[in-house]
C-alpha positions as CSV (number, residue, x, y, z in Angstrom):
1,M,63.6,-4.5,-20.5
2,P,63.0,-2.0,-17.6
3,D,65.1,1.1,-17.2
4,R,68.2,0.6,-15.0
5,S,70.1,3.5,-13.4
6,I,73.6,3.5,-12.1
7,L,76.0,6.1,-10.8
8,G,79.4,6.6,-12.4
9,I,81.9,8.2,-10.1
10,D,85.4,9.6,-10.7
11,L,87.4,10.5,-7.5
12,R,90.8,10.7,-9.1
13,V,93.3,13.3,-7.9
14,C,91.5,16.5,-6.9
15,S,87.8,16.5,-8.0
16,V,84.6,14.6,-7.4
17,K,82.6,13.8,-10.5
18,V,79.2,12.0,-10.5
19,V,77.1,11.0,-13.5
20,E,73.8,9.1,-13.3
21,I,73.0,7.1,-16.4
22,T,69.8,5.3,-17.1
23,N,69.9,2.5,-19.6
24,G,66.7,1.2,-21.1
25,P,64.6,0.7,-24.3
26,G,65.0,4.5,-25.0
27,G,68.8,4.2,-25.1
28,R,71.5,5.7,-22.8
29,V,70.2,8.7,-20.9
30,I,72.2,11.1,-18.6
31,S,69.6,11.7,-15.9
32,G,71.8,13.6,-13.4
33,W,75.3,14.9,-12.8
34,G,77.5,17.0,-10.6
35,M,81.1,18.0,-10.1
36,E,83.0,19.5,-7.2
37,E,86.7,20.3,-6.4
38,I,88.1,19.1,-3.1
39,P,90.4,21.5,-1.2
40,I,94.1,21.3,-2.3
41,E,95.3,20.8,1.2
42,L,93.3,17.6,1.6
43,I,94.7,15.8,-1.6
44,D,97.3,13.8,0.3
45,K,95.6,13.6,3.7
46,H,93.9,10.4,4.8
47,P,91.2,9.8,5.9
48,E,90.3,13.5,5.7
49,K,90.2,13.3,1.9
50,E,87.8,10.3,1.9
51,V,85.4,12.1,4.3
52,A,85.4,15.2,2.2
53,Q,84.8,13.2,-1.0
54,A,81.9,11.4,0.6
55,R,80.3,14.7,1.8
56,M,80.6,16.1,-1.7
57,I,79.0,13.0,-3.2
58,K,76.1,13.4,-0.8
59,Q,75.8,17.1,-1.7
60,I,75.8,16.4,-5.4
61,L,73.1,13.7,-5.1
62,L,71.0,16.1,-3.0
63,N,71.4,19.0,-5.3
64,S,70.7,16.9,-8.4
65,R,67.8,15.0,-6.8
66,I,69.5,11.7,-7.7
67,K,67.8,8.7,-6.0
68,T,70.1,5.9,-7.4
69,R,72.2,4.3,-4.7
70,E,74.3,1.9,-6.7
71,A,77.7,3.1,-8.0
72,V,80.7,2.2,-10.2
73,I,84.0,4.0,-9.5
74,V,86.8,4.6,-12.0
75,T,90.3,4.2,-10.8
76,G,93.8,5.0,-12.1
77,G,97.2,6.1,-10.9
78,N,100.8,4.9,-11.0
79,D,100.1,1.9,-8.8
80,L,97.5,0.6,-11.3
81,L,98.9,-1.9,-13.8
82,I,96.9,-2.9,-16.9
83,K,98.6,-5.4,-19.1
84,K,97.9,-7.9,-21.8
85,I,99.3,-11.4,-21.1
86,S,99.2,-14.7,-22.9
87,L,98.5,-18.1,-21.3
88,P,97.7,-21.6,-22.6
89,V,94.0,-22.5,-22.6
90,L,93.0,-23.0,-19.0
91,P,89.8,-23.3,-16.9
92,P,88.9,-20.0,-15.2
93,D,90.2,-21.0,-11.7
94,E,93.5,-22.3,-13.0
95,A,93.8,-19.2,-15.2
96,R,93.3,-17.0,-12.1
97,N,96.1,-18.7,-10.2
98,A,98.4,-18.6,-13.3
99,I,97.8,-14.9,-13.8
100,K,98.3,-14.2,-10.1
101,W,101.8,-15.6,-10.2
102,K,102.7,-14.1,-13.6
103,I,101.9,-10.6,-12.5
104,K,103.7,-11.0,-9.1
105,D,107.0,-9.7,-10.6
106,E,105.3,-7.0,-12.6
107,I,104.2,-4.9,-9.6
108,T,106.3,-3.0,-7.0
109,Y,104.3,-4.1,-4.0
110,P,103.6,-7.6,-2.5
111,I,100.9,-9.6,-4.3
112,E,99.2,-10.1,-1.0
113,N,98.5,-6.4,-0.9
114,A,97.1,-6.4,-4.5
115,V,93.6,-6.7,-6.0
116,F,93.4,-8.0,-9.5
117,D,90.9,-9.1,-12.1
118,F,91.1,-10.3,-15.7
119,S,89.1,-10.6,-18.8
120,P,89.7,-13.0,-21.8
121,L,90.2,-11.5,-25.2
122,K,88.8,-12.8,-28.4
123,T,91.9,-15.0,-29.1
124,G,91.1,-17.3,-26.1
125,T,94.7,-17.4,-25.0
126,D,95.2,-13.6,-24.3
127,Y,93.9,-11.8,-21.3
128,I,93.7,-8.3,-20.2
129,V,94.8,-8.0,-16.5
130,A,94.4,-5.1,-14.1
131,V,96.1,-4.9,-10.7
132,A,95.8,-2.2,-8.0
133,R,96.9,-1.7,-4.5
134,K,94.4,-3.1,-2.0
135,D,94.6,0.0,0.2
136,T,93.7,2.2,-2.8
137,I,90.6,0.1,-3.4
138,D,89.8,0.1,0.3
139,R,89.8,3.9,0.3
140,L,87.2,3.9,-2.5
141,V,85.1,1.4,-0.5
142,E,85.3,3.6,2.6
143,V,84.2,6.7,0.6
144,M,81.1,4.7,-0.6
145,R,80.4,3.5,2.9
146,I,80.4,7.1,4.3
147,A,78.4,8.3,1.3
148,Q,75.9,5.5,2.0
149,L,76.1,4.1,-1.5
150,R,76.4,0.5,-2.6
151,L,79.6,0.0,-4.6
152,V,79.1,-2.7,-7.3
153,S,82.3,-2.2,-9.4
154,V,85.7,-0.6,-9.6
155,V,86.9,-0.2,-13.2
156,P,90.3,1.0,-14.6
157,V,90.3,4.2,-16.7
158,P,90.8,2.4,-20.1
159,M,87.9,0.0,-19.5
160,A,85.7,2.9,-18.7
161,M,86.8,5.2,-21.5
162,V,86.3,2.5,-24.2
163,E,82.6,2.4,-23.4
164,V,82.2,6.1,-24.1
165,F,84.3,6.3,-27.3
166,S,83.5,2.7,-28.6
167,D,82.5,3.9,-32.1
168,E,86.0,5.4,-32.6
169,L,87.9,2.6,-30.9
170,K,86.2,-0.4,-32.4
171,K,87.9,0.1,-35.8
172,E,90.5,-2.2,-37.3
173,E,93.3,0.4,-37.0
174,I,95.1,1.2,-33.8
175,N,93.8,4.3,-32.0
176,S,94.8,5.9,-28.8
177,L,92.6,7.3,-26.1
178,V,94.3,10.0,-23.9
179,Y,92.6,11.3,-20.8
180,M,94.5,14.4,-19.6
181,G,93.5,15.7,-16.2
182,R,95.0,18.3,-14.0
183,R,97.9,16.3,-12.7
184,T,98.0,13.0,-14.6
185,T,97.6,11.8,-18.2
186,N,96.3,8.3,-18.9
187,I,97.2,6.9,-22.4
188,S,95.6,3.7,-23.8
189,F,95.8,2.0,-27.1
190,F,93.1,-0.1,-28.7
191,K,92.8,-2.2,-31.9
192,D,89.3,-3.3,-33.1
193,G,88.0,-2.4,-29.6
194,S,90.5,-4.7,-27.9
195,F,92.9,-3.3,-25.4
196,L,96.6,-3.3,-26.3
197,F,98.6,-1.1,-23.9
198,N,98.2,1.5,-21.1
199,R,100.4,3.9,-19.3
200,E,99.8,6.8,-17.0
201,I,102.2,9.7,-16.7
202,P,102.4,12.2,-13.8
203,L,101.9,15.2,-16.1
204,G,98.8,17.2,-16.8
205,G,97.2,20.5,-17.4
206,E,98.5,21.9,-14.1
207,D,102.1,21.6,-15.4
208,I,101.2,23.8,-18.3
209,T,99.6,26.4,-16.0
210,R,102.6,26.4,-13.6
211,A,105.0,26.8,-16.5
212,M,103.2,30.0,-17.5
213,T,103.8,31.4,-14.0
214,S,107.6,31.3,-14.5
215,V,109.3,34.7,-14.3
216,V,111.2,35.8,-17.5
217,V,112.9,39.2,-17.9
218,S,114.3,40.4,-21.2
219,E,114.6,43.4,-23.4
220,E,111.1,42.9,-24.5
221,G,109.7,43.1,-21.0
222,R,109.0,41.1,-17.9
223,L,106.7,38.1,-17.7
224,E,105.3,37.2,-14.3
225,L,101.8,35.7,-14.0
226,K,99.9,34.6,-11.0
227,Y,98.5,31.0,-11.1
228,E,94.9,32.3,-11.5
229,E,95.9,34.6,-14.4
230,A,97.9,31.8,-16.1
231,E,94.9,29.4,-15.7
232,K,92.5,31.9,-17.2
233,I,94.8,32.5,-20.2
234,K,95.3,28.8,-20.8
235,I,91.5,28.1,-20.7
236,E,90.4,31.1,-22.7
237,K,93.3,31.7,-25.1
238,G,95.1,28.4,-25.1
239,I,98.8,27.8,-25.6
240,P,100.8,30.1,-27.9
241,V,101.7,27.7,-30.8
242,N,101.6,30.3,-33.6
243,L,102.7,33.8,-32.5
244,E,101.0,35.5,-35.5
245,T,97.6,34.1,-34.9
246,Y,97.7,34.0,-31.0
247,P,95.4,36.7,-29.5
248,K,97.1,39.8,-28.0
249,L,97.4,39.8,-24.2
250,G,97.9,43.5,-23.5
251,E,101.4,44.1,-22.0
252,I,102.2,40.4,-21.7
253,P,104.9,39.4,-24.3
254,I,103.6,36.5,-26.2
255,A,107.0,35.3,-27.2
256,H,108.0,35.0,-23.5
257,L,104.8,33.1,-22.8
258,Q,105.6,30.7,-25.6
259,A,109.1,30.3,-24.3
260,V,108.1,29.4,-20.7
261,V,105.3,27.0,-21.7
262,R,107.2,25.1,-24.3
263,P,109.4,23.0,-21.9
264,A,106.3,21.7,-20.1
265,L,104.6,20.9,-23.4
266,E,107.7,19.2,-24.8
267,K,107.9,17.1,-21.6
268,I,104.4,15.9,-22.2
269,E,105.2,15.2,-25.8
270,D,108.4,13.3,-24.8
271,E,106.4,11.1,-22.5
272,M,103.9,10.3,-25.2
273,L,106.7,9.4,-27.6
274,R,108.2,7.1,-24.9
275,T,104.8,5.5,-24.5
276,L,104.6,4.9,-28.3
277,E,108.0,3.2,-28.0
278,Y,106.7,1.0,-25.2
279,L,103.8,0.0,-27.3
280,K,106.0,-0.9,-30.2
281,G,108.2,-2.9,-27.9
282,Q,105.2,-5.0,-26.9
283,E,103.3,-5.2,-30.2
284,G,106.1,-4.8,-32.7
285,E,106.0,-2.1,-35.5
286,V,102.5,-0.7,-35.4
287,E,101.0,2.4,-36.8
288,V,98.8,4.6,-34.6
289,K,96.2,6.3,-36.7
290,K,95.1,9.0,-34.2
291,F,94.9,10.1,-30.6
292,I,91.5,11.0,-29.1
293,L,92.1,13.6,-26.4
294,T,89.6,14.0,-23.5
295,G,89.7,15.1,-19.9
296,G,89.6,18.5,-18.4
297,S,92.9,19.7,-20.0
298,S,91.7,18.6,-23.5
299,K,89.7,21.9,-23.5
300,T,92.9,23.9,-23.8
301,P,92.9,25.6,-27.1
302,H,95.7,24.7,-29.6
303,L,96.9,21.7,-27.4
304,N,95.8,19.2,-30.1
305,E,97.6,21.2,-32.7
306,F,100.9,21.3,-30.7
307,L,100.8,17.5,-29.8
308,A,99.9,16.5,-33.4
309,S,102.8,18.5,-34.8
310,G,105.3,17.0,-32.4
311,L,104.2,13.4,-32.7
312,G,103.2,13.5,-36.3
313,I,99.9,11.8,-35.5
314,P,96.5,13.5,-35.6
315,F,94.9,14.5,-32.3
316,E,91.1,14.9,-32.1
317,S,88.6,15.9,-29.4
318,I,85.3,14.1,-29.7
319,D,82.2,15.1,-27.8
320,P,81.5,12.3,-25.3
321,L,77.8,13.3,-25.1
322,K,77.1,12.5,-28.8
323,S,76.1,8.9,-27.9
324,F,73.8,9.9,-25.0
325,K,70.4,11.5,-24.6
326,I,70.0,14.2,-22.0
327,D,67.1,14.0,-19.6
328,A,64.9,17.1,-20.1
329,R,64.8,17.6,-16.3
330,I,68.5,18.6,-16.3
331,K,68.3,22.4,-16.3
332,E,72.0,23.1,-16.7
333,Q,72.5,21.4,-20.0
334,P,75.0,24.1,-21.4
335,L,77.1,23.6,-18.2
336,L,77.0,19.8,-18.7
337,Q,78.2,20.3,-22.3
338,L,81.0,22.5,-21.1
339,H,82.3,19.9,-18.6
340,S,81.4,16.8,-20.6
341,V,85.1,15.9,-21.3
342,Q,85.9,16.1,-17.6
343,L,82.9,13.8,-16.9
344,S,83.8,11.3,-19.6
345,A,85.6,8.8,-17.2
346,A,82.6,8.9,-14.8
347,M,80.3,8.3,-17.8
348,G,82.3,5.3,-18.9
349,A,82.4,3.9,-15.4
350,A,78.6,3.9,-15.4
351,L,78.4,2.3,-18.8
352,S,80.8,-0.5,-17.8
353,H,78.1,-1.7,-15.4
354,F,76.0,-2.9,-18.3
355,E,78.9,-4.9,-19.8
356,K,80.7,-7.8,-18.1
357,G,84.4,-6.9,-17.8
358,I,87.1,-6.2,-15.3
359,N,86.0,-5.4,-11.8
360,L,88.7,-4.5,-9.2
361,L,86.2,-4.6,-6.3
362,P,87.5,-7.3,-3.9
363,E,85.5,-10.5,-4.4
364,E,84.7,-10.8,-0.7
365,I,82.7,-7.5,-1.0
366,R,81.4,-8.2,-4.5
367,D,80.3,-11.8,-4.0
368,P,81.0,-13.0,-0.4
369,Y,79.0,-16.2,-0.8
370,R,81.0,-17.3,-3.8
371,V,84.2,-16.7,-1.9
372,L,82.9,-18.7,1.0
373,I,82.0,-21.6,-1.2
374,R,85.3,-21.6,-3.1
375,K,87.2,-21.3,0.2
376,H,85.6,-24.4,1.7
377,L,85.0,-26.4,-1.6
378,N,88.0,-28.7,-1.4
379,P,88.1,-32.5,-1.3
380,R,89.2,-32.8,2.3
381,E,86.5,-30.5,3.6
382,I,83.9,-32.1,1.4
383,S,84.9,-35.6,2.8
384,I,84.7,-34.3,6.3
385,A,81.3,-32.7,5.6
386,C,80.0,-35.9,4.0
387,A,81.2,-38.0,7.0
388,A,79.6,-35.6,9.4
389,L,76.3,-35.7,7.4
390,L,76.3,-39.5,7.4
391,A,77.0,-39.6,11.1
392,I,74.1,-37.3,11.8
393,I,71.8,-39.4,9.6
394,Y,72.9,-42.6,11.5
395,L,72.4,-41.0,14.9
396,F,69.0,-39.8,13.8
397,M,67.9,-43.3,12.6
398,F,69.4,-44.9,15.7
399,S,67.6,-42.6,18.1
400,N,64.3,-43.1,16.2
401,T,64.7,-46.9,16.4
402,F,65.4,-46.7,20.1
403,L,62.3,-44.5,20.7
404,L,60.1,-46.8,18.6
405,K,61.2,-49.9,20.7
406,N,60.5,-48.0,23.9
407,R,57.0,-47.1,22.7
408,L,56.3,-50.7,21.6
409,A,57.3,-52.0,25.0
410,S,55.1,-49.4,26.7
411,V,52.1,-50.4,24.6
412,Q,52.7,-54.1,25.3
413,H,52.8,-53.3,29.1
414,Q,49.5,-51.4,28.9
415,L,48.0,-54.4,27.0
416,D,49.2,-56.7,29.8
417,L,47.6,-54.5,32.4
418,L,44.3,-54.3,30.5
419,S,44.0,-58.1,29.8
420,P,42.2,-59.1,33.1
421,K,39.7,-56.2,32.7
422,L,39.0,-57.3,29.1
423,S,38.4,-60.9,30.4
424,R,35.9,-59.5,32.9
425,M,34.2,-57.6,30.2
426,E,33.8,-60.7,28.1
427,A,32.2,-62.6,31.2
428,L,29.9,-59.6,31.7
429,E,28.7,-59.7,28.1
430,K,28.1,-63.5,28.4
431,A,26.1,-62.9,31.6
432,V,24.1,-60.2,29.8
433,R,23.2,-62.6,27.0
434,E,22.1,-65.3,29.5
435,E,20.0,-62.8,31.4
436,E,18.3,-61.8,28.2
437,G,17.5,-65.5,27.6
438,R,16.0,-65.8,31.1
439,R,13.7,-62.9,30.4
440,G,11.6,-65.1,28.1
441,V,11.2,-67.5,31.0
442,F,9.9,-64.8,33.3
443,K,7.2,-63.9,30.8
444,T,5.6,-67.4,31.1
445,I,5.1,-67.2,34.9
446,E,1.5,-66.7,35.8
447,M,0.5,-64.9,38.9
448,N,-2.8,-65.1,40.5
449,R,-3.4,-61.4,41.3
450,I,-0.5,-59.7,39.7
451,N,0.1,-59.5,35.9
452,I,3.5,-61.1,36.1
453,P,3.9,-61.5,32.3
454,G,3.1,-57.8,31.9
455,V,5.7,-57.0,34.6
456,M,8.4,-59.0,32.9
457,E,7.4,-57.6,29.5
458,D,7.6,-54.0,30.7
459,I,10.9,-54.5,32.4
460,S,12.3,-56.3,29.3
461,L,11.0,-53.6,27.0
462,N,12.5,-50.7,29.0
463,L,15.7,-52.4,30.0
464,P,18.7,-50.6,28.3
465,G,21.5,-52.6,26.8
466,S,24.0,-51.0,29.2
467,I,22.3,-52.4,32.3
468,L,23.0,-55.9,33.6
469,M,20.2,-57.3,35.8
470,S,21.4,-59.4,38.7
471,S,18.0,-60.2,40.3
472,I,14.3,-59.5,40.0
473,T,12.2,-60.1,43.2
474,I,8.4,-60.0,43.1
475,D,6.5,-59.7,46.4
476,E,2.9,-60.7,45.6
477,K,1.6,-59.8,49.0
478,D,2.9,-56.2,48.9
479,R,2.7,-55.9,45.0
480,E,6.3,-54.9,45.0
481,V,9.1,-55.6,42.6
482,R,12.8,-55.3,43.6
483,L,15.2,-54.9,40.7
484,K,19.0,-55.2,41.3
485,G,21.8,-54.9,38.7
486,T,24.6,-52.8,37.4
487,A,24.5,-49.8,35.0
488,F,27.5,-49.3,32.7
489,D,29.0,-46.4,30.7
490,R,28.1,-47.2,27.1
491,G,28.1,-43.8,25.4
492,E,26.2,-42.3,28.4
493,T,27.2,-42.1,32.0
494,P,25.8,-44.8,34.2
495,E,24.0,-42.1,36.2
496,N,22.1,-41.0,33.0
497,V,21.4,-44.6,32.0
498,L,20.0,-45.4,35.5
499,S,17.9,-42.2,35.5
500,K,16.4,-42.9,32.1
501,F,15.7,-46.5,33.1
502,I,13.7,-45.3,36.2
503,L,11.8,-42.8,34.1
504,D,10.9,-45.4,31.5
505,L,9.6,-47.9,34.2
506,S,7.6,-45.1,35.8
507,S,5.8,-44.5,32.4
508,A,5.1,-48.3,32.0
509,P,1.3,-49.2,32.5
510,I,2.2,-52.0,34.9
511,F,3.7,-49.8,37.6
512,E,2.0,-47.4,40.0
513,R,5.3,-45.9,41.1
514,V,9.0,-46.5,40.7
515,E,11.8,-45.3,43.0
516,L,15.6,-45.7,43.4
517,V,16.5,-47.4,46.6
518,Q,20.3,-47.1,46.3
519,A,23.1,-46.6,43.8
520,I,26.7,-47.5,44.6
521,K,29.7,-46.9,42.4
522,N,31.3,-50.2,41.3
523,E,35.1,-50.0,40.9
524,G,35.5,-53.6,39.6
525,Y,35.2,-52.7,35.9
526,I,37.3,-50.8,33.5
527,Y,34.3,-48.7,32.5
528,P,32.4,-46.5,35.0
529,A,29.6,-48.6,36.6
530,F,27.0,-48.3,39.4
531,D,25.3,-51.1,41.3
532,F,21.7,-50.2,42.0
533,E,18.5,-51.3,43.6
534,I,15.1,-50.1,42.3
535,A,11.7,-50.7,44.0
536,G,8.5,-50.5,42.1
537,K,4.8,-50.7,43.2
538,L,2.7,-52.9,40.8
539,K,-0.8,-52.4,39.7
540,L,-3.4,-55.1,40.3
541,K,-4.0,-57.5,37.4
542,T,-7.1,-56.6,35.6
């Protein structure tokens, strides 16, 4: 199988992440990547945000020398609904309609403004369904259009992430995959690799950083950090879970830092506990074995420890690069390793291209011909089309029959016109045969001084078949022979036939000279013909 390359792109919230993955006999290879932050002031501005995202994608592809132009985008957000539903066993088209009306009451916007897709689970009666706002997908399509890329698929976050962490999620126990970004956290649950539940909460790493910037004044001192300082402490030192082991921060009171950051952490913890309750409400009493934490905020030191302590369930961070090979041409491999958790959703988006699953790209963009066929493939339109086709065939055959009759009548008319001429030709041929019979009589005539038999013999021998003799006059006194007849077109023009006849007579031993007296075109025949008169001077009989 030849190598196939695809771009995985993550445009969620405030960053642009691009990963090029090549899949082939050598395995899955990361052959290019890039990441840029869009300006904060553009996050909620449209279409300025989409234009900026497209420019950044173009710049990443240029800087990384990426040639691939097919892309898969990962999508998420509060407007994205991912749900498992059960239906009776139905054909695909009927299942689509049933799912459409079943999810109508599950979303907060009209179903006409929604894009949805579904994938059957192993049971045959359960489906995983994803629904998104059409305008959200339209914005992604617009970014790809400006970036001059061909968008082949739009996949939800859980469907992308399961491809990256498949080894951990395809176990019989229930595990959770948590992608914590700057402003949102996406939580999904899987059992044996199959999707169970998903929820996205509007909390992320930025909430922890902003909590650190709160001003606290006490007897121990004053805590007032700028956003950049708080972000640096969070990334380098992490959150202060254990005051005894947490690194010293100069004059910054660690106890104050712990006090201001704990409410934000507990809020995230509470939302995760609420999500677990939602899962149990859907699946019954279940036991979640572990949470896999990824995304940019998963790099925060001690975050796993804090969440595991509050929920009573282990939290792990797994390197998303462990199942990939890295192209040797990538020079910034340590930087790729550093940002790998932030790129994990983009990696999963690219991998999902090689597996048939949910695709939220509108079908009229993904497969316009199929939509056209399905739109017009109904009994009424098929009947109309068949009737129109039969009418066209009937008109074609009727017109052909009419034309053939006209041609037949035309040929018959021409035959009627040619009939008299054909009769004249038959009379001419009969006269020619009679004339040839008379030639034998002429040879028996004896002349006193002229070799009459020789004259007749030479004329007979040199007479072409396309000349009809009408008279032969011999003047014994003047030793002159007058030949009259008609020359016809029989493969040669009558002029050529006549000229050849004169030359042949001139070469005959019986004649001294031969000359053409006259030649007149005869219009009475269907073939070209000339009436002629030839005079020849005879030699004396010896």
